[in-house]
C-alpha positions in Angstrom: 1.2 9.9 -7.4 -1.3 13.0 -8.4 2.0 14.8 -9.1 3.5 11.9 -11.1 0.2 11.2 -12.9 0.0 15.5 -13.8 3.8 15.1 -15.4 2.8 11.8 -17.4 -0.3 13.7 -18.7 1.5 16.6 -19.2 4.2 14.9 -21.3 1.8 13.0 -23.3 0.3 16.1 -24.1 3.5 18.0 -25.0 4.7 14.7 -27.3 1.2 14.7 -29.0 1.4 18.3 -29.8 5.1 17.7 -31.2 4.1 15.2 -33.4 0.8 17.1 -34.8 2.9 20.2 -35.0 4.6 19.1 -38.3 1.2 18.2 -39.8 -0.4 21.2 -38.8 2.2 23.4 -39.9 2.2 21.9 -43.2 -1.4 22.3 -43.8 -1.0 26.1 -42.8 1.9 26.7 -45.4 -0.4 24.7 -48.1 -3.1 26.9 -47.4 -0.8 29.7 -47.6 0.2 28.8 -50.7 -2.8 28.5 -52.1 -4.5 31.9 -50.8 -1.5 33.6 -52.2 -2.1 32.3 -55.8 -6.0 33.4 -55.6 -4.9 36.9 -54.1 -1.7 37.3 -56.7 -4.4 36.9 -59.5 -6.9 39.4 -57.8 -4.2 42.0 -57.9 -2.8 41.1 -61.3 -6.8 41.9 -62.5 -6.1 45.2 -60.7 -2.4 45.5 -61.9 -1.5 45.9 -58.5 2.4 45.1 -58.0 2.5 44.5 -54.4 3.4 41.3 -52.9 0.8 38.9 -52.3 2.4 37.8 -48.8 1.6 41.1 -47.5 -2.2 40.4 -48.0 -2.1 36.9 -47.2 -0.4 37.8 -43.8 -3.2 39.4 -42.5 -5.4 36.5 -42.6 -2.9 35.5 -39.5 -2.7 39.0 -38.2 -5.6 40.8 -37.8 -7.9 37.6 -36.4 -5.3 37.3 -33.6 -5.5 41.2 -32.9 -9.3 41.6 -33.2 -9.6 38.6 -30.9 -7.8 39.7 -28.4 -9.0 42.9 -28.4 -12.4 41.5 -28.0 -11.3 39.3 -24.9 -9.5 42.4 -23.6 -12.2 44.9 -23.8 -15.1 42.9 -24.0 -14.2 39.8 -22.1 -16.9 37.5 -24.2 -16.5 34.4 -26.3 -18.8 35.5 -28.5 -17.0 38.8 -28.8 -14.2 36.8 -29.5 -15.3 34.5 -31.9 -17.1 37.7 -33.8 -13.6 39.5 -33.9 -11.6 36.5 -35.5 -14.3 36.1 -38.3 -13.9 40.0 -39.1 -10.1 39.5 -39.2 -10.4 36.7 -41.9 -13.1 38.6 -43.9 -11.2 42.0 -44.2 -8.2 40.8 -46.2 -10.9 39.9 -49.0 -12.9 43.3 -48.0 -10.1 45.2 -48.6 -9.3 43.4 -52.1 -13.1 43.7 -53.0 -13.1 47.4 -52.0 -10.0 48.1 -54.4 -11.4 46.3 -57.0 -14.8 48.3 -57.2 -12.9 51.5 -56.9 -11.0 50.6 -60.0 -14.1 49.6 -61.8 -15.8 53.0 -61.0 -12.9 55.0 -62.0 -12.8 52.8 -65.5 -16.6 53.8 -65.4 -16.2 57.3 -65.0 -13.4 57.7 -67.6 -15.2 55.7 -70.3 -17.0 58.9 -71.7 -13.7 60.4 -72.2 -12.0 57.3 -73.8 -14.7 57.3 -76.2 -14.5 60.8 -77.2 -11.0 60.5 -77.7 -11.3 57.6 -80.0 -13.8 59.4 -81.9 -11.5 62.3 -82.1 -8.7 59.8 -83.4 -11.0 58.3 -86.0 -12.1 61.8 -87.3 -8.2 62.6 -87.5 -7.7 59.7 -90.1 -6.2 56.9 -87.6 -7.1 53.6 -87.1 -9.2 51.8 -84.3 -6.0 50.0 -83.1 -3.9 53.7 -83.6 -6.6 55.5 -81.4 -6.3 53.3 -78.6 -2.7 53.5 -78.6 -3.5 57.3 -78.3 -5.5 56.4 -75.7 -3.1 54.7 -73.6 -0.5 57.2 -74.0 -2.9 60.1 -72.8 -5.5 58.8 -70.5 -4.6 58.1 -67.0 -4.9 54.3 -65.3 -6.9 52.1 -64.9 -8.2 52.8 -68.7 -5.0 53.1 -69.9 -3.6 50.0 -68.6 -6.5 47.9 -69.4 -6.4 49.4 -73.3 -2.7 48.6 -72.9 -3.1 45.3 -72.4 -5.5 44.8 -75.1 -2.8 46.2 -77.4 -0.3 43.8 -75.9 -3.1 41.0 -76.8 -3.2 42.2 -80.4 0.6 42.7 -80.9 0.8 38.8 -79.7 -1.4 37.5 -82.3 -5.0 37.8 -80.4 -7.8 39.2 -82.9 -8.9 43.0 -81.5 -12.2 41.2 -81.5 -11.3 38.9 -79.0 -9.3 41.0 -76.6 -12.1 43.4 -76.8 -14.4 40.4 -75.3 -11.9 39.5 -73.1 -11.9 43.0 -71.9 -15.6 43.1 -71.1 -15.1 39.9 -69.0 -12.5 41.5 -67.3 -14.0 44.3 -66.2 -18.1 43.2 -66.3 -19.5 46.8 -66.8 -22.7 47.4 -68.6 -21.6 50.4 -70.4 -18.3 48.7 -71.7 -20.7 46.1 -73.2 -22.3 48.5 -74.8 -19.5 49.8 -76.4 -17.6 46.4 -76.9 -21.1 45.0 -79.0 -21.4 48.2 -80.9 -17.8 47.8 -81.8 -17.9 44.7 -82.8 -21.5 45.0 -84.8 -19.7 47.9 -86.5 -16.6 46.0 -87.8 -18.7 43.4 -89.0 -21.0 45.4 -91.0 -18.8 48.6 -91.7 -20.9 50.9 -90.0 -19.0 54.2 -89.3 -17.3 54.2 -85.7 -17.7 57.7 -85.2 -21.1 58.0 -85.5 -21.6 54.9 -83.6 -19.3 56.4 -80.6 -21.5 59.6 -80.6 -24.8 57.6 -80.0 -23.1 55.6 -77.1 -22.0 58.7 -75.4 -25.4 60.1 -75.7 -26.7 57.0 -74.5 -24.5 56.6 -71.8 -24.8 60.0 -70.0 -28.6 59.6 -70.2 -28.7 56.1 -68.8 -26.2 57.9 -65.9 -28.9 60.5 -65.6 -31.4 58.2 -65.1 -29.8 55.9 -62.4 -28.7 59.4 -60.3 -32.5 60.4 -60.5 -33.5 56.3 -59.2 -30.7 57.1 -56.7 -31.8 60.2 -55.1 -35.6 59.0 -55.4 -35.2 55.9 -53.3 -32.8 57.2 -50.8 -35.2 57.9 -48.2 -36.4 54.0 -48.5 -33.1 52.6 -48.3 -32.0 54.7 -45.5 -35.0 53.5 -43.8 -34.2 50.2 -44.6 -30.7 50.0 -43.6 -31.5 51.8 -40.0 -34.7 49.1 -39.6 -32.4 46.5 -40.7 -29.5 47.1 -38.3 -31.2 48.9 -35.3 -32.2 45.1 -33.7 -28.4 44.1 -33.9 -27.3 47.7 -32.2 -30.1 47.1 -29.4 -28.8 43.8 -28.5 -25.5 45.0 -28.5 -26.3 47.7 -26.1 -28.5 45.2 -24.0 -25.5 43.0 -23.6 -22.9 46.0 -22.8 -25.2 47.1 -19.7 -26.3 43.8 -18.8 -24.7 40.8 -19.7 -27.0 38.0 -18.2 -30.4 39.8 -19.6 -31.2 37.4 -22.2 -30.3 34.3 -19.7 -33.9 33.7 -19.2 -34.3 33.1 -22.7 -31.3 31.0 -23.1 -31.9 28.4 -20.7 -35.6 27.6 -21.8 -36.4 25.7 -24.8 -39.1 28.2 -26.0 -37.2 31.2 -25.5 -33.9 29.7 -28.0 -36.8 28.7 -30.2 -37.9 32.4 -30.2 -34.5 33.7 -30.3 -33.9 31.3 -33.6 -37.0 32.7 -34.6 -36.3 36.2 -34.6 -32.8 35.7 -35.6 -34.2 33.9 -38.9 -37.1 36.7 -39.4 -34.6 39.7 -39.1 -31.9 37.8 -42.0 -35.1 37.9 -43.9 -36.3 41.1 -43.1 -33.0 42.5 -44.2 -32.8 40.4 -47.5 -36.4 41.3 -48.5 -35.3 45.3 -47.6 -32.5 44.7 -50.0 -34.7 43.6 -52.9 -37.6 45.6 -52.4 -35.1 48.6 -52.7 -32.9 47.7 -55.5 -34.1 49.0 -58.9 -32.8 47.6 -62.0 -32.1 49.9 -64.9 
């Protein structure tokens, strides 16, 4: 009788799973297609010509690998969940790192690009012709972004609008100064070579000031980072030595309240340290 009941229950579970499987697979496929569109847009912004499916597959592979590794080596449900969440966050993290590197490289090339444009204008070329020379002579990513500006101009989009779109796409403070100065100079008829010369001096002085601020605040930022993550590392170390160390707190209402309060205060402390150690110029 027990065996028959077990067989019936198992059969019911299998039938329910088979009936829900198409729905689940359809939901997963829909989410995958939606995520591929989002990833494709991010990759287009970086002129990254790889297949977005390769990035989207990481959303399925990494959580399984990290969750299984946490279960094998740490044998804790908390670390398994933590590993799965990290696996889900890694693909977005990879895209953000690549985008930040691209922005950083573009920013480093900006002064050289301004000097090249200034030389082209002194040689008698127009601004658009100077941009074409810049695309031919400069490496990526600035050549790619300026090439897109030229393509938009050839398609009928005004140069001013293309420059505004470039500024929104890159979202760099120094580029914003250059674009605004170009727009004002083209409207008022100012001499672009003098504008470029002043922009170069301004950008270099701004960078020197930022480097000085970073150097002066390095010790405070390091202390803040250490004090922020030291409690987390301490908890991980204690759990690796004695998994039942916090049981007395987890099994009582007062202990759970203290743990929640400590976590909230820790997060608030990390946020405040980040705010106090950030100096905007």
